[in-house]
GUTORBA-630268 format. One record per residue (C-alpha): x, z, y. Coordinates in steps of 0.5 Angstrom, whole numbers, plus 500, padded with zeros to 3 digits. Layout:
BEGIN
atom X = X&Z = Z&Y = Y
...
//
This chain:
BEGIN
atom X = 842&Z = 465&Y = 185
atom X = 846&Z = 470&Y = 186
atom X = 847&Z = 472&Y = 179
atom X = 848&Z = 465&Y = 177
atom X = 854&Z = 464&Y = 182
atom X = 857&Z = 471&Y = 180
atom X = 857&Z = 469&Y = 173
atom X = 860&Z = 463&Y = 174
atom X = 865&Z = 466&Y = 179
atom X = 867&Z = 471&Y = 173
atom X = 868&Z = 465&Y = 168
atom X = 873&Z = 462&Y = 173
atom X = 877&Z = 469&Y = 174
atom X = 877&Z = 470&Y = 167
atom X = 880&Z = 463&Y = 166
atom X = 885&Z = 464&Y = 171
atom X = 887&Z = 471&Y = 169
atom X = 889&Z = 469&Y = 162
atom X = 893&Z = 464&Y = 166
atom X = 896&Z = 469&Y = 170
atom X = 898&Z = 474&Y = 165
atom X = 902&Z = 472&Y = 158
atom X = 897&Z = 476&Y = 154
atom X = 891&Z = 480&Y = 155
atom X = 889&Z = 485&Y = 149
atom X = 883&Z = 489&Y = 149
atom X = 882&Z = 495&Y = 144
atom X = 876&Z = 499&Y = 143
atom X = 870&Z = 494&Y = 145
atom X = 866&Z = 497&Y = 140
atom X = 866&Z = 503&Y = 144
atom X = 862&Z = 500&Y = 149
atom X = 855&Z = 503&Y = 149
atom X = 849&Z = 498&Y = 149
atom X = 842&Z = 500&Y = 153
atom X = 845&Z = 506&Y = 156
atom X = 847&Z = 508&Y = 163
atom X = 855&Z = 507&Y = 163
atom X = 859&Z = 510&Y = 168
atom X = 866&Z = 507&Y = 167
atom X = 872&Z = 511&Y = 169
atom X = 879&Z = 508&Y = 169
atom X = 886&Z = 509&Y = 171
atom X = 888&Z = 505&Y = 177
atom X = 895&Z = 502&Y = 177
atom X = 894&Z = 495&Y = 180
atom X = 890&Z = 494&Y = 186
atom X = 884&Z = 489&Y = 185
atom X = 887&Z = 486&Y = 179
atom X = 884&Z = 492&Y = 175
atom X = 877&Z = 491&Y = 177
atom X = 878&Z = 484&Y = 176
atom X = 880&Z = 485&Y = 169
atom X = 874&Z = 490&Y = 167
atom X = 869&Z = 485&Y = 170
atom X = 871&Z = 479&Y = 166
atom X = 873&Z = 482&Y = 159
atom X = 866&Z = 486&Y = 158
atom X = 859&Z = 484&Y = 158
atom X = 857&Z = 490&Y = 162
atom X = 856&Z = 486&Y = 169
atom X = 858&Z = 492&Y = 173
atom X = 858&Z = 494&Y = 180
atom X = 864&Z = 498&Y = 183
atom X = 866&Z = 503&Y = 188
atom X = 871&Z = 502&Y = 192
atom X = 874&Z = 505&Y = 199
atom X = 870&Z = 503&Y = 205
atom X = 876&Z = 501&Y = 209
atom X = 876&Z = 494&Y = 206
atom X = 869&Z = 493&Y = 208
atom X = 871&Z = 493&Y = 216
atom X = 871&Z = 486&Y = 217
atom X = 863&Z = 483&Y = 216
atom X = 866&Z = 477&Y = 212
atom X = 869&Z = 481&Y = 207
atom X = 863&Z = 486&Y = 207
atom X = 859&Z = 480&Y = 205
atom X = 864&Z = 478&Y = 200
atom X = 865&Z = 484&Y = 197
atom X = 857&Z = 486&Y = 196
atom X = 857&Z = 479&Y = 193
atom X = 862&Z = 481&Y = 188
atom X = 858&Z = 488&Y = 186
atom X = 863&Z = 492&Y = 190
atom X = 860&Z = 498&Y = 194
atom X = 864&Z = 502&Y = 199
atom X = 866&Z = 510&Y = 198
atom X = 867&Z = 513&Y = 205
atom X = 873&Z = 518&Y = 205
atom X = 875&Z = 524&Y = 210
atom X = 880&Z = 519&Y = 213
atom X = 874&Z = 514&Y = 215
atom X = 871&Z = 519&Y = 219
atom X = 867&Z = 525&Y = 218
atom X = 861&Z = 522&Y = 221
atom X = 861&Z = 516&Y = 215
atom X = 861&Z = 521&Y = 209
atom X = 854&Z = 522&Y = 210
atom X = 853&Z = 515&Y = 208
atom X = 856&Z = 516&Y = 201
atom X = 849&Z = 519&Y = 199
atom X = 846&Z = 512&Y = 200
atom X = 851&Z = 509&Y = 196
atom X = 850&Z = 514&Y = 190
atom X = 842&Z = 513&Y = 191
atom X = 844&Z = 506&Y = 190
atom X = 848&Z = 507&Y = 184
atom X = 842&Z = 511&Y = 181
atom X = 838&Z = 505&Y = 181
atom X = 843&Z = 501&Y = 178
atom X = 844&Z = 506&Y = 172
atom X = 837&Z = 507&Y = 171
atom X = 836&Z = 500&Y = 169
atom X = 842&Z = 501&Y = 164
atom X = 847&Z = 498&Y = 168
atom X = 854&Z = 500&Y = 169
atom X = 858&Z = 503&Y = 175
atom X = 866&Z = 503&Y = 175
atom X = 869&Z = 508&Y = 179
atom X = 877&Z = 509&Y = 179
atom X = 877&Z = 517&Y = 179
atom X = 884&Z = 518&Y = 181
atom X = 882&Z = 516&Y = 188
atom X = 887&Z = 511&Y = 190
atom X = 892&Z = 506&Y = 186
atom X = 899&Z = 507&Y = 184
atom X = 904&Z = 503&Y = 179
atom X = 907&Z = 509&Y = 177
atom X = 906&Z = 510&Y = 169
atom X = 902&Z = 517&Y = 169
atom X = 895&Z = 519&Y = 170
atom X = 893&Z = 523&Y = 177
atom X = 888&Z = 528&Y = 178
atom X = 881&Z = 526&Y = 178
atom X = 876&Z = 526&Y = 183
atom X = 869&Z = 529&Y = 182
atom X = 865&Z = 523&Y = 184
atom X = 864&Z = 520&Y = 177
atom X = 861&Z = 527&Y = 175
atom X = 857&Z = 527&Y = 182
atom X = 854&Z = 521&Y = 180
atom X = 852&Z = 523&Y = 173
atom X = 849&Z = 529&Y = 174
atom X = 845&Z = 526&Y = 180
atom X = 842&Z = 521&Y = 176
atom X = 840&Z = 526&Y = 171
atom X = 837&Z = 530&Y = 177
atom X = 833&Z = 524&Y = 180
atom X = 831&Z = 521&Y = 173
atom X = 831&Z = 526&Y = 168
atom X = 829&Z = 521&Y = 162
atom X = 836&Z = 517&Y = 163
atom X = 842&Z = 519&Y = 158
atom X = 848&Z = 517&Y = 162
atom X = 855&Z = 516&Y = 158
atom X = 862&Z = 516&Y = 161
atom X = 866&Z = 511&Y = 158
atom X = 874&Z = 512&Y = 159
atom X = 878&Z = 506&Y = 160
atom X = 886&Z = 506&Y = 160
atom X = 889&Z = 500&Y = 163
atom X = 897&Z = 499&Y = 162
atom X = 901&Z = 493&Y = 164
atom X = 908&Z = 491&Y = 162
atom X = 910&Z = 489&Y = 169
atom X = 905&Z = 491&Y = 175
atom X = 908&Z = 486&Y = 180
atom X = 910&Z = 480&Y = 176
atom X = 906&Z = 474&Y = 173
atom X = 907&Z = 472&Y = 165
atom X = 907&Z = 479&Y = 164
atom X = 902&Z = 483&Y = 159
atom X = 896&Z = 487&Y = 159
atom X = 893&Z = 492&Y = 154
atom X = 886&Z = 495&Y = 156
atom X = 883&Z = 501&Y = 151
atom X = 876&Z = 503&Y = 151
atom X = 876&Z = 510&Y = 149
atom X = 870&Z = 513&Y = 146
atom X = 864&Z = 514&Y = 150
atom X = 863&Z = 522&Y = 153
atom X = 856&Z = 524&Y = 153
atom X = 853&Z = 527&Y = 159
atom X = 849&Z = 533&Y = 155
atom X = 851&Z = 539&Y = 159
atom X = 848&Z = 542&Y = 166
atom X = 851&Z = 540&Y = 173
atom X = 854&Z = 547&Y = 173
atom X = 859&Z = 545&Y = 167
atom X = 862&Z = 539&Y = 171
atom X = 869&Z = 542&Y = 170
atom X = 868&Z = 541&Y = 163
atom X = 866&Z = 534&Y = 164
atom X = 872&Z = 533&Y = 168
atom X = 877&Z = 536&Y = 163
atom X = 874&Z = 532&Y = 157
atom X = 874&Z = 525&Y = 161
atom X = 881&Z = 527&Y = 163
atom X = 883&Z = 529&Y = 156
atom X = 881&Z = 522&Y = 154
atom X = 884&Z = 518&Y = 159
atom X = 891&Z = 522&Y = 157
atom X = 890&Z = 519&Y = 150
atom X = 889&Z = 512&Y = 153
atom X = 894&Z = 511&Y = 159
atom X = 902&Z = 510&Y = 157
atom X = 905&Z = 516&Y = 161
atom X = 912&Z = 517&Y = 163
atom X = 914&Z = 524&Y = 165
atom X = 915&Z = 525&Y = 173
atom X = 922&Z = 528&Y = 172
atom X = 927&Z = 523&Y = 171
atom X = 922&Z = 518&Y = 172
atom X = 926&Z = 512&Y = 174
atom X = 932&Z = 513&Y = 170
atom X = 927&Z = 514&Y = 164
atom X = 923&Z = 507&Y = 166
atom X = 930&Z = 504&Y = 166
atom X = 932&Z = 506&Y = 160
atom X = 926&Z = 504&Y = 156
atom X = 926&Z = 497&Y = 159
atom X = 934&Z = 497&Y = 157
atom X = 932&Z = 499&Y = 150
atom X = 926&Z = 494&Y = 150
atom X = 921&Z = 499&Y = 149
atom X = 914&Z = 496&Y = 149
atom X = 911&Z = 499&Y = 156
atom X = 904&Z = 498&Y = 153
atom X = 905&Z = 502&Y = 147
atom X = 904&Z = 509&Y = 148
atom X = 906&Z = 511&Y = 141
atom X = 913&Z = 507&Y = 142
atom X = 914&Z = 510&Y = 149
atom X = 913&Z = 517&Y = 147
atom X = 917&Z = 516&Y = 141
atom X = 923&Z = 513&Y = 145
atom X = 923&Z = 519&Y = 150
atom X = 923&Z = 524&Y = 144
atom X = 928&Z = 521&Y = 140
atom X = 931&Z = 515&Y = 143
atom X = 929&Z = 511&Y = 137
atom X = 926&Z = 504&Y = 138
atom X = 922&Z = 501&Y = 132
atom X = 920&Z = 494&Y = 134
atom X = 925&Z = 492&Y = 141
atom X = 922&Z = 487&Y = 145
atom X = 928&Z = 481&Y = 145
atom X = 932&Z = 480&Y = 152
atom X = 928&Z = 476&Y = 157
atom X = 933&Z = 470&Y = 160
atom X = 928&Z = 469&Y = 166
atom X = 929&Z = 461&Y = 165
atom X = 922&Z = 460&Y = 164
atom X = 919&Z = 464&Y = 170
atom X = 925&Z = 460&Y = 174
atom X = 922&Z = 453&Y = 172
atom X = 915&Z = 455&Y = 173
atom X = 917&Z = 457&Y = 181
atom X = 920&Z = 450&Y = 181
atom X = 914&Z = 446&Y = 179
atom X = 909&Z = 450&Y = 183
atom X = 914&Z = 450&Y = 189
atom X = 908&Z = 449&Y = 194
atom X = 905&Z = 456&Y = 191
atom X = 911&Z = 459&Y = 191
atom X = 913&Z = 458&Y = 198
atom X = 906&Z = 461&Y = 200
atom X = 908&Z = 467&Y = 196
atom X = 915&Z = 467&Y = 200
atom X = 911&Z = 467&Y = 207
atom X = 906&Z = 472&Y = 205
atom X = 910&Z = 477&Y = 201
atom X = 914&Z = 480&Y = 207
atom X = 907&Z = 482&Y = 210
atom X = 905&Z = 486&Y = 204
atom X = 905&Z = 493&Y = 206
atom X = 903&Z = 496&Y = 200
atom X = 907&Z = 493&Y = 194
atom X = 902&Z = 495&Y = 189
atom X = 898&Z = 489&Y = 192
atom X = 903&Z = 484&Y = 190
atom X = 900&Z = 482&Y = 183
atom X = 893&Z = 481&Y = 187
atom X = 896&Z = 477&Y = 192
atom X = 900&Z = 472&Y = 187
atom X = 893&Z = 472&Y = 183
atom X = 889&Z = 470&Y = 189
atom X = 894&Z = 465&Y = 191
atom X = 894&Z = 461&Y = 185
atom X = 886&Z = 462&Y = 184
atom X = 885&Z = 459&Y = 191
atom X = 891&Z = 454&Y = 192
atom X = 892&Z = 452&Y = 185
atom X = 887&Z = 448&Y = 183
atom X = 888&Z = 444&Y = 190
atom X = 895&Z = 443&Y = 188
atom X = 893&Z = 441&Y = 181
atom X = 888&Z = 436&Y = 184
atom X = 893&Z = 433&Y = 189
atom X = 898&Z = 432&Y = 183
atom X = 893&Z = 428&Y = 179
atom X = 890&Z = 424&Y = 185
atom X = 898&Z = 422&Y = 186
atom X = 899&Z = 420&Y = 179
atom X = 892&Z = 416&Y = 179
atom X = 893&Z = 412&Y = 186
atom X = 900&Z = 412&Y = 189
atom X = 907&Z = 410&Y = 189
atom X = 909&Z = 416&Y = 186
atom X = 905&Z = 416&Y = 180
atom X = 910&Z = 417&Y = 175
atom X = 913&Z = 423&Y = 179
atom X = 907&Z = 426&Y = 180
atom X = 905&Z = 426&Y = 173
atom X = 911&Z = 428&Y = 171
atom X = 910&Z = 434&Y = 176
atom X = 903&Z = 436&Y = 173
atom X = 905&Z = 436&Y = 166
atom X = 911&Z = 440&Y = 167
atom X = 907&Z = 445&Y = 172
atom X = 902&Z = 446&Y = 166
atom X = 908&Z = 447&Y = 161
atom X = 911&Z = 452&Y = 165
atom X = 905&Z = 456&Y = 167
atom X = 903&Z = 456&Y = 160
atom X = 910&Z = 458&Y = 158
atom X = 912&Z = 463&Y = 163
atom X = 914&Z = 470&Y = 161
atom X = 915&Z = 476&Y = 164
atom X = 915&Z = 482&Y = 158
atom X = 917&Z = 488&Y = 162
atom X = 918&Z = 490&Y = 169
//
């Protein structure tokens, strides 16, 4: 029953993600291994949106490792367990909790032994800065721990780059790139070699802007219409200043119309947004508002259109809400 509900929930989330984003592009799906233990290592730029995209755009039915602090509430802990998230404890959670990580790793070994998939965001935290940060050793510990406990298994590391045209805006674009799987065919004493191989692979998949003059370069890229999801285009512009296929200027009218015809949801966002301390969660909160309250709003409009004195107004609002939602477009930051 749990698996059935999880499957239906993933379908609903996938549909809503395609409404939230203007375009979700997935490259390299043929690189996803079959019938192998897969440790998927991805960059982490957009809070909960990253795991939702990975969970809904592969057939891997993955488990996720996420920071233990989000499991503090008993209700949240049950919900996160239901959607296949596993807590990872860090030093900031208290030294006494670190030993609990072994229980989590033991659980991942059982998942992987059955040719399952575990996703880990190896940078250790999220950031909407367009660069790859140093990787932690959690995925190597998982890979070599699995081989030690179950020597017959043949795990692979699957690197994935997730790039956004605009991290915090609806109507933007996403480009997920699955790289070539990396065999774990060395001993644990060579864990550094494995880390470097994965890091090198991710550097080839993630759009990166050098930290020197980051804000100035980002503004210049946007001003000249460089596609922020195109690694080659970004690198070419930063190197030569040339843009082959610039993105047309964006007026913002479509986005404003969408807010007008979704005004109850937009008001909820205006009420909630000042309380968000970590702005990387902006897109996550926007998506969750639409996912939970959007259906209620649309059903309410339909009911008003079918049986009230405001039927023509309600029908017009519903039609315009659908049109503006489909047409919403925020191509860049």
